[in-house]
Backbone as CSV, one residue per row, in Angstrom:
resi,resn,N_x,N_y,N_z,CA_x,CA_y,CA_z,C_x,C_y,C_z
1,MET,0.849,-1.195,0.000,0.000,0.000,0.000,0.876,1.233,0.000
2,GLN,0.606,2.156,-0.895,1.406,3.368,-1.023,0.658,4.539,-0.412
3,LEU,1.215,5.085,0.635,0.601,6.237,1.309,1.000,7.531,0.630
4,PRO,0.241,8.600,0.825,0.639,9.916,0.282,1.932,10.366,0.931
5,ASP,2.561,11.284,0.273,3.815,11.838,0.789,3.580,12.424,2.174
6,VAL,4.329,11.923,3.175,4.124,12.352,4.562,4.396,13.842,4.718
7,GLU,5.473,14.349,4.051,5.860,15.743,4.204,4.730,16.684,3.811
8,ALA,3.883,16.247,2.903,2.808,17.122,2.427,1.639,17.180,3.387
9,PHE,1.633,16.313,4.393,0.483,16.250,5.286,0.872,16.367,6.748
10,ILE,1.964,17.024,7.010,2.362,17.217,8.407,1.369,18.125,9.122
11,TYR,0.904,19.145,8.433,-0.089,20.063,8.982,-1.300,20.105,8.053
12,PRO,-2.202,19.108,8.121,-3.372,19.079,7.226,-4.350,20.182,7.574
13,PRO,-5.263,20.507,6.675,-6.282,21.539,6.944,-7.074,21.198,8.188
14,GLN,-7.375,22.172,8.987,-8.095,21.979,10.234,-9.604,21.976,9.971
15,LYS,-10.132,20.817,9.540,-11.567,20.643,9.321,-12.047,19.474,10.155
16,LYS,-13.275,19.608,10.725,-13.786,18.568,11.613,-14.024,17.253,10.886
17,SER,-14.498,17.331,9.646,-14.839,16.107,8.917,-14.039,16.007,7.635
18,TRP,-12.725,16.284,7.755,-11.866,16.208,6.567,-11.547,14.761,6.262
19,ASN,-11.822,14.334,5.034,-11.573,12.962,4.608,-10.622,12.958,3.436
20,HIS,-9.949,11.821,3.279,-9.076,11.660,2.110,-9.393,10.318,1.480
21,ILE,-9.704,10.297,0.170,-10.032,9.081,-0.550,-8.846,8.729,-1.436
22,TYR,-8.397,7.524,-1.357,-7.352,7.087,-2.257,-7.606,5.635,-2.631
23,THR,-6.936,5.161,-3.661,-7.162,3.824,-4.213,-5.973,2.925,-3.911
24,VAL,-6.289,1.695,-3.495,-5.268,0.695,-3.237,-5.438,-0.414,-4.236
25,GLU,-4.355,-0.771,-4.956,-4.426,-1.845,-5.917,-3.798,-3.086,-5.314
26,MET,-4.550,-4.200,-5.332,-4.053,-5.427,-4.740,-4.622,-6.605,-5.516
27,ASP,-3.717,-7.474,-5.985,-4.103,-8.658,-6.757,-4.948,-8.273,-7.947
28,GLY,-4.668,-7.137,-8.540,-5.373,-6.696,-9.734,-6.737,-6.109,-9.467
29,SER,-7.169,-6.063,-8.196,-8.489,-5.503,-7.874,-8.318,-4.137,-7.254
30,ALA,-9.285,-3.270,-7.422,-9.229,-1.920,-6.877,-10.270,-1.762,-5.782
31,TYR,-9.821,-1.142,-4.705,-10.743,-0.927,-3.587,-10.686,0.550,-3.200
32,ASN,-11.843,1.084,-2.916,-11.909,2.442,-2.397,-11.909,2.369,-0.883
33,LYS,-11.010,3.080,-0.312,-10.889,3.012,1.140,-10.891,4.413,1.733
34,LYS,-11.700,4.657,2.713,-11.815,5.984,3.321,-11.071,5.982,4.659
35,CYS,-10.262,7.002,4.847,-9.554,7.163,6.128,-9.999,8.450,6.772
36,LYS,-10.367,8.401,7.974,-10.706,9.602,8.724,-9.442,10.423,8.991
37,SER,-9.639,11.741,9.115,-8.483,12.628,9.289,-7.709,12.324,10.557
38,GLU,-8.418,11.917,11.628,-7.723,11.650,12.885,-6.731,10.494,12.731
39,LEU,-7.184,9.415,12.107,-6.319,8.260,11.915,-5.133,8.592,11.021
40,PHE,-5.385,9.349,9.944,-4.315,9.707,9.027,-3.285,10.608,9.698
41,MET,-3.790,11.587,10.491,-2.872,12.490,11.197,-1.994,11.726,12.178
42,ILE,-2.600,10.734,12.883,-1.804,9.942,13.831,-0.720,9.173,13.101
43,THR,-1.100,8.591,11.923,-0.115,7.851,11.130,1.028,8.754,10.687
44,CYS,0.660,9.959,10.220,1.694,10.916,9.776,2.608,11.323,10.918
45,LEU,2.027,11.575,12.096,2.827,11.991,13.240,3.784,10.883,13.672
46,ILE,3.317,9.625,13.622,4.180,8.506,13.993,5.366,8.411,13.041
47,LEU,5.041,8.522,11.718,6.104,8.452,10.730,7.086,9.612,10.881
48,GLU,6.539,10.815,11.147,7.400,11.987,11.309,8.288,11.851,12.538
49,ARG,7.703,11.294,13.625,8.484,11.099,14.841,9.644,10.131,14.603
50,LYS,9.365,9.061,13.807,10.421,8.123,13.472,11.540,8.813,12.702
51,LYS,11.137,9.712,11.768,12.156,10.450,11.011,13.000,11.327,11.929
52,ILE,12.336,12.027,12.855,13.058,12.917,13.773,14.035,12.120,14.632
53,MET,13.573,10.958,15.158,14.437,10.125,15.974,15.636,9.628,15.173
54,GLN,15.402,9.291,13.882,16.504,8.828,13.040,17.523,9.937,12.821
55,ARG,17.008,11.196,12.601,17.914,12.344,12.414,18.761,12.564,13.668
56,LYS,18.114,12.504,14.851,18.859,12.689,16.096,19.927,11.615,16.255
57,LYS,19.563,10.372,15.883,20.522,9.280,15.980,21.711,9.528,15.070
58,ASN,21.435,10.006,13.838,22.520,10.298,12.896,23.431,11.403,13.421
59,VAL,22.829,12.453,14.026,23.616,13.567,14.576,24.508,13.075,15.703
60,LEU,23.951,12.246,16.594,24.743,11.711,17.706,25.903,10.863,17.210
61,VAL,25.659,10.072,16.157,26.730,9.253,15.588,27.836,10.133,15.020
62,MET,27.441,11.237,14.327,28.430,12.153,13.760,29.244,12.830,14.850
63,ILE,28.570,13.256,15.932,29.279,13.907,17.045,30.267,12.937,17.683
64,LEU,29.825,11.689,17.904,30.702,10.683,18.503,31.916,10.418,17.621
65,ALA,31.684,10.336,16.289,32.793,10.095,15.365,33.788,11.250,15.394
66,THR,33.285,12.497,15.491,34.151,13.682,15.545,35.008,13.680,16.805
67,VAL,34.358,13.345,17.948,35.097,13.304,19.222,36.202,12.261,19.178
68,VAL,35.878,11.081,18.635,36.880,10.017,18.526,38.039,10.449,17.648
69,ALA,37.729,11.134,16.521,38.782,11.609,15.619,39.680,12.633,16.302
70,MET,39.066,13.568,17.073,39.852,14.585,17.776,40.748,13.950,18.831
71,LEU,40.215,12.948,19.542,41.037,12.259,20.539,42.205,11.541,19.883
72,ALA,41.938,10.937,18.721,43.013,10.247,18.003,44.092,11.222,17.563
73,MET,43.670,12.419,17.078,44.643,13.436,16.670,45.467,13.894,17.865
74,SER,44.808,14.082,19.013,45.530,14.518,20.213,46.565,13.488,20.615
75,VAL,46.193,12.208,20.532,47.142,11.143,20.878,48.314,11.146,19.925
76,ASN,48.038,11.365,18.608,49.111,11.387,17.613,50.060,12.551,17.857
77,VAL,49.506,13.745,18.171,50.340,14.923,18.435,51.196,14.683,19.669
78,TRP,50.563,14.119,20.719,51.332,13.848,21.936,52.454,12.859,21.652
79,ALA,52.130,11.831,20.859,53.152,10.835,20.554,54.289,11.438,19.757
80,ALA,53.942,12.366,18.818,54.974,12.994,17.990,55.885,13.888,18.826
81,GLN,55.328,14.496,19.904,56.103,15.422,20.712,56.667,14.752,21.967
82,LYS,56.471,13.451,22.097,56.969,12.774,23.278,58.480,12.879,23.368
83,ASN,59.159,12.741,22.231,60.602,12.935,22.178,60.862,14.430,21.991
84,PRO,61.453,15.109,22.954,61.650,16.559,22.854,62.592,16.985,21.730
85,LEU,63.382,16.029,21.209,64.328,16.349,20.136,63.865,15.809,18.785
86,ALA,62.592,15.432,18.695,62.080,14.818,17.465,62.193,15.751,16.257
87,GLN,62.047,17.053,16.487,62.090,18.017,15.383,63.466,18.649,15.180
88,MET,64.437,18.237,15.969,65.788,18.785,15.822,66.446,18.251,14.555
89,SER,67.058,19.153,13.794,67.712,18.762,12.555,68.981,17.949,12.849
90,THR,69.265,16.986,11.987,70.489,16.195,12.130,71.602,16.709,11.218
91,LYS,71.293,17.752,10.435,72.296,18.356,9.554,71.962,19.820,9.357
92,THR,72.906,20.702,9.658,72.665,22.127,9.506,73.974,22.845,9.180
93,SER,73.871,24.140,8.929,75.056,24.925,8.565,74.820,26.389,8.856
94,ALA,75.886,27.145,8.821,75.823,28.586,9.052,76.951,29.259,8.284
95,VAL,76.790,30.553,8.066,77.824,31.341,7.383,78.522,32.206,8.425
96,LEU,79.828,32.079,8.502,80.608,32.836,9.476,80.466,34.338,9.228
97,TYR,80.166,35.064,10.319,80.074,36.527,10.307,78.874,37.061,9.515
98,SER,77.974,36.175,9.083,76.750,36.660,8.452,75.899,37.363,9.499
99,ALA,75.315,38.492,9.155,74.503,39.233,10.117,73.301,38.381,10.534
100,PRO,73.047,38.262,11.829,71.936,37.414,12.287,70.595,37.958,11.835
101,ALA,69.715,37.043,11.385,68.375,37.444,10.964,67.457,37.607,12.162
102,GLY,67.832,37.083,13.298,67.030,37.197,14.515,67.873,36.834,15.718
103,MET,67.246,36.897,16.883,67.940,36.564,18.118,67.248,35.364,18.755
104,GLY,68.024,34.547,19.479,67.421,33.418,20.168,68.090,32.111,19.840
105,CYS,67.470,31.031,20.324,68.044,29.698,20.184,67.861,29.151,18.774
106,ASP,68.733,28.209,18.441,68.604,27.485,17.177,67.433,26.520,17.228
107,TYR,67.161,25.983,18.447,66.113,24.979,18.581,65.495,25.068,19.972
108,PHE,64.163,24.868,20.020,63.428,24.814,21.282,62.674,23.484,21.368
109,THR,62.632,22.901,22.559,61.810,21.713,22.776,60.358,22.148,23.005
110,PRO,59.410,21.211,22.921,58.041,21.526,23.356,58.023,21.807,24.858
111,GLU,56.900,22.302,25.345,56.751,22.568,26.774,56.210,21.322,27.482
112,TYR,56.666,21.128,28.734,56.250,19.969,29.521,55.872,20.413,30.921
113,THR,55.059,19.581,31.570,54.705,19.873,32.965,55.824,19.450,33.911
114,SER,56.690,18.531,33.460,57.852,18.122,34.256,59.045,19.013,33.938
115,LYS,59.969,19.130,34.866,61.152,19.943,34.631,62.026,19.323,33.551
116,VAL,62.670,20.193,32.779,63.484,19.769,31.642,64.937,20.166,31.889
117,LYS,65.850,19.223,31.615,67.286,19.501,31.701,67.906,19.330,30.317
118,ILE,68.981,20.064,30.053,69.659,19.966,28.762,71.169,20.034,28.958
119,SER,71.876,19.204,28.204,73.343,19.283,28.151,73.758,19.236,26.687
120,VAL,74.754,20.045,26.327,75.159,20.161,24.923,76.677,20.046,24.815
121,LYS,77.115,19.628,23.617,78.550,19.471,23.400,78.880,19.715,21.940
122,SER,79.949,20.470,21.688,80.501,20.630,20.347,81.764,19.767,20.271
123,TYR,81.865,18.958,19.211,83.040,18.092,19.075,84.260,18.853,18.566
124,ASN,84.059,20.092,18.140,85.182,20.940,17.730,84.808,22.388,18.011
125,THR,85.211,22.885,19.161,84.853,24.249,19.560,85.595,25.311,18.751
126,LYS,86.576,24.887,17.943,87.249,25.843,17.060,86.408,26.147,15.817
127,VAL,85.420,25.302,15.566,84.512,25.507,14.429,83.202,26.126,14.895
128,VAL,82.621,25.587,15.969,81.360,26.117,16.490,81.267,25.817,17.982
129,THR,80.713,26.740,18.717,80.424,26.506,20.132,78.903,26.412,20.289
130,VAL,78.471,25.754,21.367,77.038,25.571,21.600,76.746,25.747,23.081
131,LYS,75.604,26.359,23.382,75.215,26.621,24.769,73.753,26.251,24.957
132,GLY,73.447,25.568,26.073,72.081,25.131,26.351,71.379,26.043,27.346
133,TYR,70.056,26.120,27.236,69.237,26.956,28.123,67.988,26.179,28.547
134,THR,67.506,26.474,29.748,66.217,25.942,30.187,65.280,27.111,30.485
135,PHE,63.974,26.854,30.312,62.980,27.916,30.461,61.798,27.410,31.287
136,GLU,61.175,28.351,32.004,59.960,28.052,32.768,58.952,29.169,32.503
137,ARG,57.736,28.780,32.115,56.700,29.767,31.830,55.334,29.202,32.219
138,ASN,54.683,29.895,33.134,53.336,29.511,33.583,53.262,28.051,34.028
139,GLY,54.285,27.632,34.745,54.276,26.276,35.272,54.657,25.205,34.273
140,LYS,55.125,25.590,33.073,55.563,24.627,32.070,57.039,24.851,31.764
141,TYR,57.716,23.768,31.355,59.163,23.796,31.212,59.585,23.389,29.796
142,SER,60.666,23.999,29.336,61.219,23.668,28.021,62.715,23.956,28.031
143,ALA,63.370,23.639,26.904,64.815,23.865,26.795,65.154,24.203,25.351
144,GLY,66.371,24.702,25.152,66.835,25.033,23.809,68.337,25.183,23.796
145,TYR,68.895,25.308,22.599,70.338,25.532,22.498,70.636,26.566,21.417
146,GLU,71.778,27.212,21.572,72.217,28.262,20.646,73.642,27.977,20.189
147,THR,73.890,28.053,18.890,75.229,27.819,18.354,75.862,29.142,17.930
148,THR,77.196,29.168,17.983,77.952,30.336,17.530,79.084,29.863,16.615
149,PRO,79.021,30.180,15.320,80.110,29.798,14.401,81.401,30.517,14.776
150,ILE,82.517,29.784,14.744,83.815,30.343,15.111,84.751,30.433,13.901
151,ALA,84.765,29.404,13.088,85.659,29.360,11.918,85.087,28.377,10.897
152,PRO,85.459,28.548,9.620,84.981,27.606,8.596,85.441,26.182,8.904
153,GLY,84.555,25.220,8.646,84.909,23.822,8.896,83.677,22.979,9.148
154,ASN,83.930,21.717,9.508,82.851,20.761,9.771,83.040,20.130,11.140
155,THR,81.953,19.899,11.832,82.002,19.232,13.121,80.626,18.668,13.433
156,LYS,80.445,18.224,14.664,79.149,17.727,15.116,78.831,18.326,16.479
157,ILE,77.546,18.464,16.757,77.124,18.872,18.090,76.200,17.788,18.639
158,LYS,76.274,17.580,19.936,75.459,16.562,20.598,74.578,17.236,21.641
159,VAL,73.297,16.877,21.628,72.333,17.472,22.551,71.634,16.356,23.323
160,LYS,71.575,16.502,24.638,70.873,15.548,25.488,69.846,16.297,26.331
161,VAL,68.599,15.850,26.260,67.508,16.482,27.008,66.859,15.436,27.904
162,THR,66.631,15.801,29.163,65.969,14.924,30.125,64.647,15.547,30.549
163,VAL,63.577,14.774,30.378,62.239,15.201,30.807,61.764,14.203,31.854
164,GLY,61.625,14.676,33.098,61.280,13.756,34.171,62.407,12.769,34.390
165,SER,62.128,11.482,34.196,63.146,10.439,34.386,63.684,9.901,33.074
166,LYS,63.195,10.413,31.935,63.628,9.906,30.639,64.574,10.882,29.952
167,SER,65.605,10.326,29.294,66.588,11.138,28.584,66.562,10.816,27.096
168,TYR,66.843,11.840,26.290,66.843,11.707,24.833,68.092,12.383,24.291
169,THR,68.718,11.757,23.280,69.964,12.284,22.713,69.848,12.370,21.205
170,ARG,70.445,13.428,20.649,70.461,13.588,19.192,71.760,14.284,18.791
171,THR,72.303,13.890,17.644,73.545,14.464,17.132,73.275,15.157,15.805
172,CYS,73.932,16.287,15.591,73.731,17.081,14.383,75.073,17.392,13.726
173,SER,75.185,17.115,12.435,76.381,17.507,11.664,76.301,18.999,11.375
174,TYR,77.399,19.701,11.592,77.389,21.169,11.511,78.520,21.647,10.604
175,THR,78.161,22.469,9.604,79.138,23.037,8.671,79.128,24.552,8.776
176,VAL,80.310,25.140,8.864,80.443,26.597,8.872,81.126,27.032,7.582
177,TYR,80.460,27.924,6.837,81.008,28.431,5.585,81.713,29.770,5.815
178,LYS,82.731,30.011,5.014,83.489,31.262,5.085,82.642,32.429,4.588
179,TRP,82.823,33.572,5.248,82.084,34.769,4.839,82.597,35.297,3.507
180,GLU,81.677,35.722,2.651,81.997,36.400,1.398,81.103,37.622,1.267
181,ASN,81.678,38.710,0.827,80.892,39.930,0.608,79.997,39.720,-0.621
182,PRO,78.664,39.731,-0.438,77.770,39.464,-1.566,77.492,40.694,-2.438
183,LEU,77.993,41.864,-2.006,77.680,43.110,-2.702,78.852,43.619,-3.536
184,LYS,78.542,44.095,-4.716,79.531,44.725,-5.580,79.565,46.228,-5.346
185,THR,78.401,46.794,-5.017,78.275,48.223,-4.722,77.335,48.397,-3.545
186,PHE,77.727,49.288,-2.613,76.854,49.595,-1.486,77.168,51.014,-1.006
187,LYS,76.370,51.976,-1.483,76.617,53.393,-1.178,75.355,54.034,-0.609
188,ILE,75.595,54.970,0.313,74.519,55.819,0.839,74.979,57.258,0.657
189,GLY,74.299,57.979,-0.221,74.745,59.317,-0.564,76.104,59.245,-1.247
190,SER,77.073,59.973,-0.727,78.423,59.968,-1.312,79.353,58.978,-0.616
191,LYS,78.869,58.264,0.385,79.718,57.363,1.162,79.584,55.930,0.661
192,ASN,80.744,55.302,0.454,80.783,53.931,-0.037,81.137,52.991,1.121
193,TYR,80.224,52.080,1.449,80.438,51.174,2.571,80.778,49.748,2.116
194,CYS,80.919,49.529,0.847,81.083,48.175,0.324,82.323,47.474,0.882
195,SER,83.447,48.176,0.929,84.704,47.547,1.387,84.621,47.149,2.861
196,LYS,83.749,47.812,3.632,83.608,47.492,5.052,82.955,46.124,5.266
197,LEU,82.348,45.577,4.198,81.668,44.287,4.291,82.547,43.120,3.856
198,ASN,83.818,43.379,3.602,84.702,42.308,3.124,85.023,41.282,4.209
199,LYS,84.974,41.701,5.461,85.316,40.787,6.555,84.109,40.300,7.347
200,SER,83.046,41.067,7.312,81.879,40.719,8.117,80.619,41.322,7.505
201,GLY,79.479,40.683,7.790,78.216,41.201,7.280,77.612,42.280,8.144
202,THR,78.237,42.567,9.290,77.723,43.582,10.206,78.678,44.768,10.260
203,VAL,78.147,45.949,9.995,78.957,47.172,9.988,78.258,48.222,10.854
204,THR,79.055,48.870,11.730,78.545,49.966,12.560,79.204,51.261,12.134
205,VAL,78.403,52.309,11.956,78.935,53.616,11.546,78.625,54.636,12.630
206,SER,79.566,55.559,12.826,79.416,56.570,13.879,78.663,57.782,13.339
207,GLU,77.385,57.600,13.099,76.537,58.680,12.608,75.197,58.610,13.334
208,ASP,74.517,59.763,13.376,73.206,59.800,14.036,72.140,59.091,13.201
209,SER,72.246,59.262,11.890,71.284,58.622,10.990,71.910,58.443,9.612
210,LEU,71.274,57.631,8.781,71.752,57.365,7.432,70.903,58.175,6.453
211,ASN,71.553,59.045,5.692,70.825,59.958,4.810,71.349,59.866,3.380
212,GLY,70.462,60.075,2.433,70.854,60.107,1.031,70.264,58.947,0.248
213,ARG,70.683,58.852,-0.999,70.195,57.780,-1.867,70.974,56.498,-1.615
214,LEU,70.237,55.404,-1.577,70.845,54.098,-1.388,71.085,53.461,-2.759
215,VAL,72.342,53.141,-3.030,72.699,52.502,-4.298,73.423,51.196,-3.982
216,TYR,72.883,50.099,-4.473,73.520,48.802,-4.220,73.408,47.913,-5.453
217,LYS,74.375,46.992,-5.557,74.378,46.020,-6.644,74.980,44.724,-6.133
218,LEU,74.310,43.635,-6.377,74.778,42.339,-5.907,75.740,41.699,-6.900
219,LYS,76.611,40.838,-6.376,77.480,40.044,-7.230,76.640,38.969,-7.947
220,PRO,77.127,38.441,-9.057,76.323,37.551,-9.907,75.758,36.307,-9.218
221,ASP,76.450,35.772,-8.221,76.014,34.515,-7.609,75.050,34.710,-6.446
222,TYR,74.522,35.922,-6.274,73.674,36.195,-5.114,72.327,36.789,-5.530
223,THR,71.324,36.542,-4.670,69.975,37.044,-4.891,69.474,37.742,-3.638
224,LEU,68.878,38.931,-3.801,68.291,39.650,-2.677,66.916,39.058,-2.365
225,VAL,66.773,38.541,-1.157,65.498,37.935,-0.740,64.576,38.977,-0.131
226,SER,65.112,39.797,0.755,64.302,40.845,1.389,65.209,41.942,1.914
227,MET,64.606,43.078,2.211,65.379,44.221,2.699,64.504,45.066,3.617
228,LEU,65.098,45.568,4.703,64.372,46.413,5.646,65.197,47.640,5.992
229,CYS,64.541,48.780,6.043,65.151,50.012,6.553,64.471,50.351,7.870
230,TYR,65.248,50.435,8.949,64.704,50.742,10.263,64.746,52.256,10.479
231,THR,63.615,52.815,10.863,63.524,54.266,11.031,63.018,54.626,12.421
232,LYS,63.385,55.849,12.843,62.907,56.370,14.121,62.530,57.830,13.935
233,THR,61.289,58.146,14.292,60.809,59.527,14.265,60.250,59.846,15.641
234,GLY,60.977,60.677,16.410,60.588,60.928,17.792,60.751,59.654,18.604
235,ASP,59.658,59.206,19.207,59.683,57.961,19.971,59.084,56.797,19.190
236,LYS,58.813,57.006,17.921,58.153,55.983,17.110,59.161,55.264,16.217
237,TYR,59.164,53.932,16.330,60.033,53.096,15.498,59.191,52.401,14.436
238,SER,59.766,52.237,13.254,59.055,51.539,12.183,60.071,50.932,11.219
239,ALA,59.571,50.156,10.263,60.432,49.513,9.274,59.810,49.663,7.892
240,VAL,60.641,49.995,6.926,60.204,50.142,5.540,60.818,49.008,4.734
241,LYS,59.981,48.297,3.976,60.452,47.114,3.244,60.915,47.452,1.836
242,ASN,61.936,46.710,1.412,62.346,46.614,0.008,62.520,47.970,-0.697
243,ILE,63.473,48.750,-0.194,63.845,49.998,-0.862,64.656,49.659,-2.118
244,LYS,64.250,50.162,-3.250,64.961,49.876,-4.493,66.229,50.708,-4.611
245,SER,67.193,50.157,-5.297,68.448,50.871,-5.511,68.188,52.175,-6.261
246,GLY,68.824,53.254,-5.780,68.641,54.567,-6.389,67.614,55.413,-5.683
247,LYS,66.858,54.829,-4.739,65.850,55.576,-4.000,66.447,56.207,-2.745
248,LYS,65.870,57.318,-2.327,66.326,58.011,-1.127,65.827,57.287,0.112
249,LEU,66.705,57.160,1.105,66.316,56.488,2.341,65.259,57.304,3.080
250,PRO,64.340,56.642,3.776,63.343,57.372,4.570,64.020,58.206,5.648
251,GLN,63.373,59.286,6.019,63.926,60.158,7.057,64.023,59.402,8.380
252,GLY,65.129,59.590,9.063,65.336,58.947,10.358,65.820,57.517,10.270
253,THR,66.343,57.089,9.115,66.855,55.723,8.979,68.103,55.543,9.844
254,TYR,68.082,54.525,10.699,69.242,54.257,11.548,69.820,52.865,11.307
255,GLY,69.199,52.079,10.439,69.713,50.745,10.163,69.163,50.162,8.876
256,ILE,69.958,49.315,8.256,69.550,48.623,7.022,69.900,47.148,7.170
257,PHE,68.948,46.280,6.833,69.185,44.839,6.860,68.826,44.253,5.495
258,MET,69.764,43.477,4.935,69.544,42.838,3.639,69.733,41.332,3.781
259,GLN,68.703,40.573,3.439,68.797,39.111,3.450,69.164,38.654,2.037
260,ILE,70.368,38.109,1.898,70.927,37.776,0.581,71.275,36.291,0.544
261,LYS,70.848,35.625,-0.519,71.042,34.182,-0.634,72.030,33.846,-1.747
262,SER,72.923,32.897,-1.447,73.920,32.462,-2.424,73.343,31.355,-3.302
263,ARG,73.587,31.458,-4.597,73.167,30.397,-5.518,74.130,29.207,-5.470
264,LYS,75.315,29.424,-4.930,76.321,28.363,-4.905,76.034,27.313,-3.834
265,ASN,75.704,27.749,-2.631,75.472,26.794,-1.546,74.101,26.953,-0.888
266,ASN,73.278,27.866,-1.430,71.911,28.066,-0.944,71.864,28.595,0.490
267,LYS,72.928,29.300,0.918,72.995,29.843,2.266,72.832,31.362,2.239
268,PHE,72.549,31.907,3.418,72.310,33.349,3.526,73.587,34.086,3.936
269,TYR,73.897,35.119,3.184,75.022,36.011,3.481,74.409,37.387,3.772
270,ASN,73.909,37.527,4.981,73.130,38.708,5.336,74.019,39.906,5.670
271,VAL,73.485,41.086,5.364,74.203,42.334,5.601,73.366,43.220,6.526
272,ARG,74.035,43.772,7.528,73.367,44.692,8.443,74.282,45.890,8.692
273,LEU,73.788,47.089,8.401,74.519,48.333,8.647,73.647,49.208,9.540
274,TYR,74.212,49.680,10.631,73.415,50.504,11.528,74.306,51.524,12.224
275,THR,73.665,52.544,12.762,74.385,53.623,13.444,74.602,53.237,14.906
276,GLU,75.613,53.873,15.504,75.897,53.578,16.917,74.849,54.184,17.828
């Protein structure tokens, strides 16, 4: 027996003697059957209630599946971070005397509720030195280490971190490249600073501010990745990005930073010039 579409009769017309006539075909015979509105409405409500219960069941299943997935992700993240040195590189390098792009450690561990200890070692302190640090913030503990290139060469550094009663060790191959001046021309106004970069990427000048047109040209094997001019006006500090060669420096410029990449070894030979 095929009933009318339930959705069309959820709210039937409010008549005391509303009837619906429909035909049922069975064994090739046709019968006219009359249903009173009360009986039909009850049937529709039962069917609708079943639909609503099924929808609620589907929603609960979806919520349960989502919770299980989130718990699984949390377990995976915890497992990935269980080893505090899991993300530490086993091979790295630095350019001697390249101007630092930032300050801080080379590597930080995740934070833990247990206290963290760290010990570090350089197998050749004439090439690179390494120093370990521990940190505490809001009742959580972490550690990190910082390297300082000393001379061109190759060596290894060893890091050991203890979290609670468990210790973890990792070794990293470390290469230090010799500094090379990546610039062919570097002038501000009438002053040429290029030769000052032959030994180091960091240059300090005894001036209150840097004024005039900035003219620079890179050597063929280098690419300028980014550039910043640091300015001060009164008590306000700001930074201007990517000043093109031949343009006048912004007023109040006290420092210039250039991030320059070598095509030969894919390393950064950064330049920083600032006033005292």
